[in-house]
N, C-alpha and C positions, 0 to 999 in steps of 0.2 A: 473499554475493551483494549484499545491500542495503547493507552497510557500504562498498561501493565507490562508492556514489552520493554526489555532493556535495549537501549540503542547506543551504539558506539558513535560518538560525535567526532572522531578523528584521532589520530595518534597524538601522544603527548606533545603539546606545544604547537600543533598545526594551527589551531584557531587563534592562539595568542600571536603568532607570527603574522597572521593576516589582520590583526587588530581587533579580533573578536574574542570574547570569553567563551569558554566551553559551556558555561551556565546559560549565556545568552542564546547560543546555538541550540541547546537542549530546550530552552523555552520556546524558541521559534518552531522547533520540531513538534513539541506538544500542541502548540496552537494549530499548526497545520494538520496534525493527526485528528484533533477534535473537529476541525472543519471537514476533513475527508469523511469522518464517521457520520457527521450530520448530513452530508450530501449523498450518502450511499445506503439508506435504510433498506431498500429492496434487495440489494446485493447481500447485505448482512442477513436478511431473512432467508434468502436462497442458500447462503452458506450454511446456516443452521440446518436446513433441510438436507443439504448435501452431506453434512457430517453424519446423518443417520444412515447413509448408504455407502460412503467412502471414508476411509481413514482421514481425519482432519479436513474432510470436505473437498479434497482435490484428487485428481486421478492418480497421482504418484506422491507418496508421502514427502519426498524431498522437496517438492514444489512449495509446500507450506512455509518453508523457511527462506524462500528466495528474496522476499521483500519484507520490510517491517510492517507494512499495511496488509489488511486482509484482501483477498482477491475481489475484483469486480466481475460481474457477469455481463458479458457483451450481448447486446440486442441486435446489433447490425453494424455495418461499416461500409466504407467506400474509400478506395485509394489507401492513403496512410492514416486515415481517421476512423475511429470507431465510437459507437455510442453504447453506454451501459444501460441496464434496465431501469436506472434512476434518471435517465435522460441527460447524463453528463457526457460531453464529447471530449475525447482524448486524441492526441496526436501520437501515433505509434512510432517510437524511436528504436524499437527492438529490431536489430539487423540480422537476427538469426533465430532459428527454431531451437528453443532450449531443449 
C-alpha cells in the first residue's frame, strides 16, 4: 500500500552532502513504511470502512495528503502520548491544530 506512494527524499544533493545516497534513504523509507503497515492492520481496516463514508476516509480531503503514511485511528491518550487501535503508543509532537 505505502510502497505505491512517491516520496521525495530531499532536494538534489541534500543527502549526498550529508554522506548518504538518495537510494539508501529511499530504502530506509521503504523498510520503515513496511514496518508501519505491519504494525497498523486495524487502522488500515478502519480506513477502508471510513472510505465508504468519507472521501479518502478522512473528514477533509486535503488531510489525506498531509503525510506519506495512512492515518492511524486513536483509541485513547493522556498528556502528550496517544495509543492507536493497534495498541501502538505515539508521542504527539504536533504543536498546532491543523
